Structure formats: C-alpha cells, structure tokens
VOVEX-849826 format. One record per residue (C-alpha): residue number from 1; x, y, z. Coordinates in nm, 4 decimals, padded with zeros to 6 digits. Layout:
<nodes>
+------+----------+----------+----------+
: resi :        x :        y :        z :
+------+----------+----------+----------+
:  NUM :        X :        Y :        Z :
...
+------+----------+----------+----------+
</nodes>
This chain:
<nodes>
+------+----------+----------+----------+
: resi :        x :        y :        z :
+------+----------+----------+----------+
:    1 :  01.8509 :  01.4769 : -01.0240 :
:    2 :  01.5461 :  01.6672 : -01.1445 :
:    3 :  01.3826 :  01.3428 : -01.2575 :
:    4 :  01.4380 :  01.1876 : -00.9152 :
:    5 :  01.2914 :  01.4935 : -00.7450 :
:    6 :  00.9844 :  01.4961 : -00.9693 :
:    7 :  00.9330 :  01.1218 : -00.9267 :
:    8 :  00.9625 :  01.1460 : -00.5488 :
:    9 :  00.7179 :  01.4371 : -00.5400 :
:   10 :  00.4719 :  01.2455 : -00.7586 :
:   11 :  00.4910 :  00.9405 : -00.5312 :
:   12 :  00.4348 :  01.1508 : -00.2197 :
:   13 :  00.1400 :  01.3341 : -00.3765 :
:   14 : -00.0183 :  01.0119 : -00.5019 :
:   15 :  00.0260 :  00.8427 : -00.1642 :
:   16 : -00.1021 :  01.1430 :  00.0307 :
:   17 : -00.3997 :  01.1833 : -00.2011 :
:   18 : -00.4919 :  00.8160 : -00.1711 :
:   19 : -00.4720 :  00.8249 :  00.2086 :
:   20 : -00.6740 :  01.1488 :  00.2250 :
:   21 : -00.9428 :  01.0069 : -00.0053 :
:   22 : -00.9937 :  00.6901 :  00.1963 :
:   23 : -00.9655 :  00.8729 :  00.5289 :
:   24 : -01.2437 :  01.1091 :  00.4228 :
:   25 : -01.4628 :  00.8362 :  00.2794 :
:   26 : -01.4188 :  00.5675 :  00.5446 :
:   27 : -01.3337 :  00.7599 :  00.8611 :
:   28 : -01.6844 :  00.6985 :  00.9943 :
:   29 : -01.6109 :  00.3261 :  01.0169 :
:   30 : -01.4003 :  00.3922 :  01.3261 :
:   31 : -01.7037 :  00.5194 :  01.5126 :
:   32 : -01.7988 :  00.8710 :  01.6222 :
:   33 : -01.7615 :  01.0936 :  01.9238 :
:   34 : -02.0035 :  01.3574 :  02.0549 :
:   35 : -01.9480 :  01.6985 :  01.9073 :
:   36 : -02.0705 :  01.8913 :  02.2098 :
:   37 : -02.2658 :  01.8178 :  02.5257 :
:   38 : -02.4840 :  02.0778 :  02.6985 :
:   39 : -02.7006 :  02.0312 :  03.0110 :
:   40 : -03.0772 :  02.0498 :  02.9632 :
:   41 : -03.3628 :  02.0487 :  03.2145 :
:   42 : -03.3660 :  02.1281 :  03.5811 :
:   43 : -03.3620 :  01.9221 :  03.8964 :
:   44 : -03.1806 :  01.6068 :  03.9935 :
:   45 : -03.4080 :  01.3793 :  03.7932 :
:   46 : -03.4795 :  01.5950 :  03.4887 :
:   47 : -03.1417 :  01.7459 :  03.4015 :
:   48 : -02.9367 :  01.5504 :  03.1492 :
:   49 : -02.6599 :  01.6261 :  02.8993 :
:   50 : -02.7726 :  01.6575 :  02.5381 :
:   51 : -02.5286 :  01.6166 :  02.2531 :
:   52 : -02.5397 :  01.8569 :  01.9608 :
:   53 : -02.4168 :  01.6018 :  01.7107 :
:   54 : -02.1381 :  01.3577 :  01.6391 :
:   55 : -01.8186 :  01.3674 :  01.4369 :
:   56 : -01.6181 :  01.0696 :  01.3067 :
:   57 : -01.3274 :  00.9642 :  01.5231 :
:   58 : -01.1194 :  00.9118 :  01.2123 :
:   59 : -00.8346 :  00.6723 :  01.1521 :
:   60 : -00.5669 :  00.5968 :  01.4100 :
:   61 : -00.2333 :  00.7579 :  01.3117 :
:   62 : -00.0686 :  00.4152 :  01.2947 :
:   63 : -00.3047 :  00.3061 :  01.0168 :
:   64 : -00.2594 :  00.6269 :  00.8162 :
:   65 :  00.1189 :  00.6188 :  00.8554 :
:   66 :  00.1685 :  00.2526 :  00.7701 :
:   67 : -00.0617 :  00.2741 :  00.4681 :
:   68 :  00.0783 :  00.5997 :  00.3308 :
:   69 :  00.4420 :  00.5012 :  00.3734 :
:   70 :  00.3574 :  00.1547 :  00.2433 :
:   71 :  00.2322 :  00.2947 : -00.0879 :
:   72 :  00.5541 :  00.4918 : -00.1396 :
:   73 :  00.7703 :  00.2021 : -00.0270 :
:   74 :  00.5905 : -00.0400 : -00.2586 :
:   75 :  00.6487 :  00.1905 : -00.5577 :
:   76 :  01.0187 :  00.2297 : -00.4719 :
:   77 :  01.0539 : -00.1466 : -00.4334 :
:   78 :  00.8888 : -00.2162 : -00.7684 :
:   79 :  01.0680 :  00.0587 : -00.9595 :
:   80 :  01.4080 :  00.0824 : -00.7894 :
:   81 :  01.5124 : -00.1720 : -00.5280 :
:   82 :  01.4022 : -00.5033 : -00.6809 :
:   83 :  01.5218 : -00.4129 : -01.0349 :
:   84 :  01.8528 : -00.2992 : -00.8835 :
:   85 :  01.8829 : -00.6403 : -00.7203 :
:   86 :  01.8338 : -00.8104 : -01.0557 :
:   87 :  02.0983 : -00.5819 : -01.2075 :
:   88 :  02.3338 : -00.6683 : -00.9227 :
:   89 :  02.2914 : -01.0344 : -01.0183 :
:   90 :  02.4411 : -00.9533 : -01.3570 :
:   91 :  02.7378 : -00.7870 : -01.1920 :
:   92 :  02.7941 : -01.0980 : -00.9808 :
:   93 :  02.7702 : -01.3365 : -01.2750 :
:   94 :  03.1442 : -01.3247 : -01.3460 :
:   95 :  03.2588 : -01.3503 : -00.9852 :
:   96 :  03.3480 : -01.6402 : -00.7616 :
:   97 :  03.0319 : -01.5917 : -00.5570 :
:   98 :  02.7935 : -01.6382 : -00.8499 :
:   99 :  02.6949 : -02.0004 : -00.7833 :
:  100 :  02.5504 : -01.9252 : -00.4400 :
:  101 :  02.4805 : -01.5545 : -00.4448 :
:  102 :  02.2756 : -01.5242 : -00.7639 :
:  103 :  01.9986 : -01.7745 : -00.6681 :
:  104 :  01.9834 : -01.6201 : -00.3201 :
:  105 :  01.9565 : -01.2670 : -00.4537 :
:  106 :  01.6974 : -01.3658 : -00.7137 :
:  107 :  01.4852 : -01.5183 : -00.4359 :
:  108 :  01.5177 : -01.1942 : -00.2366 :
:  109 :  01.4178 : -00.9908 : -00.5445 :
:  110 :  01.1134 : -01.2127 : -00.6004 :
:  111 :  01.0210 : -01.1592 : -00.2364 :
:  112 :  01.0554 : -00.7826 : -00.2879 :
:  113 :  00.8223 : -00.7801 : -00.5872 :
:  114 :  00.5625 : -00.9823 : -00.3974 :
:  115 :  00.5991 : -00.7684 : -00.0875 :
:  116 :  00.5392 : -00.4502 : -00.2871 :
:  117 :  00.2098 : -00.5836 : -00.4232 :
:  118 :  00.1059 : -00.7045 : -00.0773 :
:  119 :  00.1754 : -00.3614 :  00.0758 :
:  120 : -00.0509 : -00.1862 : -00.1746 :
:  121 : -00.3361 : -00.4361 : -00.1436 :
:  122 : -00.3163 : -00.4447 :  00.2341 :
:  123 : -00.2820 : -00.0663 :  00.2599 :
:  124 : -00.6078 : -00.0189 :  00.0734 :
:  125 : -00.7700 : -00.2836 :  00.2908 :
:  126 : -00.6581 : -00.1072 :  00.6084 :
:  127 : -00.7903 :  00.2256 :  00.4827 :
:  128 : -01.1217 :  00.0625 :  00.3980 :
:  129 : -01.1207 : -00.0859 :  00.7476 :
:  130 : -01.1554 : -00.4469 :  00.6420 :
:  131 : -01.1103 : -00.6769 :  00.9447 :
:  132 : -00.9139 : -00.9278 :  00.7366 :
:  133 : -00.6665 : -00.6531 :  00.6440 :
:  134 : -00.5702 : -00.6137 :  01.0090 :
:  135 : -00.4914 : -00.9826 :  01.0365 :
:  136 : -00.2937 : -00.9780 :  00.7132 :
:  137 : -00.1048 : -00.6657 :  00.8188 :
:  138 :  00.0587 : -00.8613 :  01.1010 :
:  139 :  00.1652 : -01.1359 :  00.8598 :
:  140 :  00.2933 : -00.8908 :  00.6007 :
:  141 :  00.4855 : -00.7057 :  00.8715 :
:  142 :  00.6622 : -01.0318 :  00.9571 :
:  143 :  00.7297 : -01.0919 :  00.5887 :
:  144 :  00.8749 : -00.7426 :  00.5534 :
:  145 :  01.0964 : -00.7823 :  00.8587 :
:  146 :  01.2317 : -01.1120 :  00.7280 :
:  147 :  01.2830 : -00.9689 :  00.3802 :
:  148 :  01.4792 : -00.6631 :  00.4909 :
:  149 :  01.6874 : -00.8625 :  00.7372 :
:  150 :  01.7677 : -01.1054 :  00.4545 :
:  151 :  01.8740 : -00.8160 :  00.2306 :
:  152 :  02.1007 : -00.6774 :  00.5025 :
:  153 :  02.2491 : -01.0217 :  00.5752 :
:  154 :  02.3102 : -01.0936 :  00.2075 :
:  155 :  02.4922 : -00.7698 :  00.1345 :
:  156 :  02.6890 : -00.7991 :  00.4571 :
:  157 :  02.8051 : -01.1459 :  00.3507 :
:  158 :  02.8912 : -01.0245 :  00.0015 :
:  159 :  03.0763 : -00.7278 :  00.1451 :
:  160 :  03.2833 : -00.9486 :  00.3768 :
:  161 :  03.3622 : -01.1985 :  00.1019 :
:  162 :  03.4502 : -00.9336 : -00.1543 :
:  163 :  03.6225 : -00.7080 :  00.0982 :
:  164 :  03.3899 : -00.4253 :  00.0129 :
:  165 :  03.1399 : -00.2264 :  00.2168 :
:  166 :  02.8434 : -00.3560 :  00.0166 :
:  167 :  02.6151 : -00.3325 :  00.3167 :
:  168 :  02.6419 :  00.0480 :  00.3128 :
:  169 :  02.4372 :  00.0498 : -00.0074 :
:  170 :  02.1370 : -00.1060 :  00.1630 :
:  171 :  02.1733 :  00.0127 :  00.5228 :
:  172 :  01.9331 :  00.3071 :  00.4937 :
:  173 :  01.6696 :  00.1297 :  00.2779 :
:  174 :  01.6711 : -00.1704 :  00.5129 :
:  175 :  01.6395 :  00.0541 :  00.8174 :
:  176 :  01.3425 :  00.2338 :  00.6605 :
:  177 :  01.1855 : -00.0963 :  00.5570 :
:  178 :  01.2205 : -00.2402 :  00.9067 :
:  179 :  01.0771 :  00.0781 :  01.0563 :
:  180 :  00.7771 :  00.0579 :  00.8264 :
:  181 :  00.7290 : -00.3102 :  00.9092 :
:  182 :  00.7113 : -00.2217 :  01.2779 :
:  183 :  00.4541 :  00.0509 :  01.2095 :
:  184 :  00.2522 : -00.1979 :  01.0065 :
:  185 :  00.2692 : -00.4398 :  01.2980 :
:  186 :  00.1263 : -00.1733 :  01.5292 :
:  187 : -00.1527 : -00.0948 :  01.2814 :
:  188 : -00.2323 : -00.4611 :  01.2375 :
:  189 : -00.2753 : -00.5156 :  01.6096 :
:  190 : -00.5660 : -00.2759 :  01.6203 :
:  191 : -00.8410 : -00.5271 :  01.6861 :
:  192 : -01.1348 : -00.5219 :  01.4433 :
:  193 : -01.3535 : -00.5362 :  01.7545 :
:  194 : -01.2491 : -00.1767 :  01.8182 :
:  195 : -01.4078 : -00.0791 :  01.4882 :
:  196 : -01.7853 : -00.1076 :  01.5401 :
:  197 : -01.8760 : -00.0086 :  01.1839 :
:  198 : -01.6264 : -00.2338 :  01.0033 :
:  199 : -01.7632 : -00.4597 :  00.7373 :
+------+----------+----------+----------+
</nodes>
C-alpha cells in the first residue's frame, strides 16, 4: 500500500511540475491582456486610456487539465493497465474463450501502449502551443474513446460468458479514461487561430 501511495504521489508531482514548467514558459503564446488602464489627458479629443503593462493570458484550463491528467493516465496505462491486460491473457489461455478473447485483448493492450505514448507526446505539444497538437488532440480523443469503450465491451462480454462480474474491474478506469478523452476533445477544439503567438 505504501508503494502505491508513493508511486501515485510521484506521478502527481511529476505531472504537476511538467504542467507548471510549460505553463510558465509558454503562457505568453496565448496572448496578453492589459494589466491596468488609467485615463490620461483632458478634453474630448486629448483624453485616452493608457495601459500600465500587459500580463500573459495563460493557458485555458481545458488544456492544462487534459495535459496534466494525460501524463498521469499515460503512466498508469504503461505501468499498470496494459501489463495487466497481458497478464489477463495468460489467465484466459486455459479457458474456452481463449481462441477469440486472447487476440482481441492483445490488440486492445497494443492500443493502450500506443495511446499512452500518444498522450505524452500530444500533451507536451499542447503545452508548447503547437497548432498541429490541437488537430491531433481531436484524433487522439477519438482513439481514446474507442479504446476505453472496447475495453468495457470486452470485459462485459467476458463477464457474461464466464458468469462473472468482470466488467466491475474496469468500470472506474474506463469511466476516467472516457472523461479524459472528452476533456482532450475540448482542448483540441481550441482553434490555433485563437493563439496569435503560436508557432
């Protein structure tokens, strides 16, 4: 239990630190807003507001959330969920469902490994405000939705066939994965045209 707690804390700290670093370094790419405006001059033609400076607008919350959660979710997928799927294949090898279930589950595991890498690469791209990252975020969100729905469908089918509640093992992870995919979809739909300093 202590190892799980330490690992979870390390993942959260690493993800939060990465997001904070990029947010500080690249927040200016989202443009700036006036810090303060004070009237100067007198008369209808001479008076005008004068700004005292500008501050970065910073990242939209959707981008910070999808990237930060994506880093943690990618690590959990690489270290826990996908390896657990491979292990589950070994448990199914002696059952009646092996012929169909093992290739299906191996394909889902391969999708999980690839999705984890894509989440990290795209998360960094979003935090660096690369226009291509926004386009890819929408595609990866669709990939993630399909992947987690496939996981839920597979374990539901196995649970029905084996008369076990196998789907309960993946209900929470799939719900979290689908929720993150939706947040990534929102972040991806932020048009690069809204980011005047993106390059």
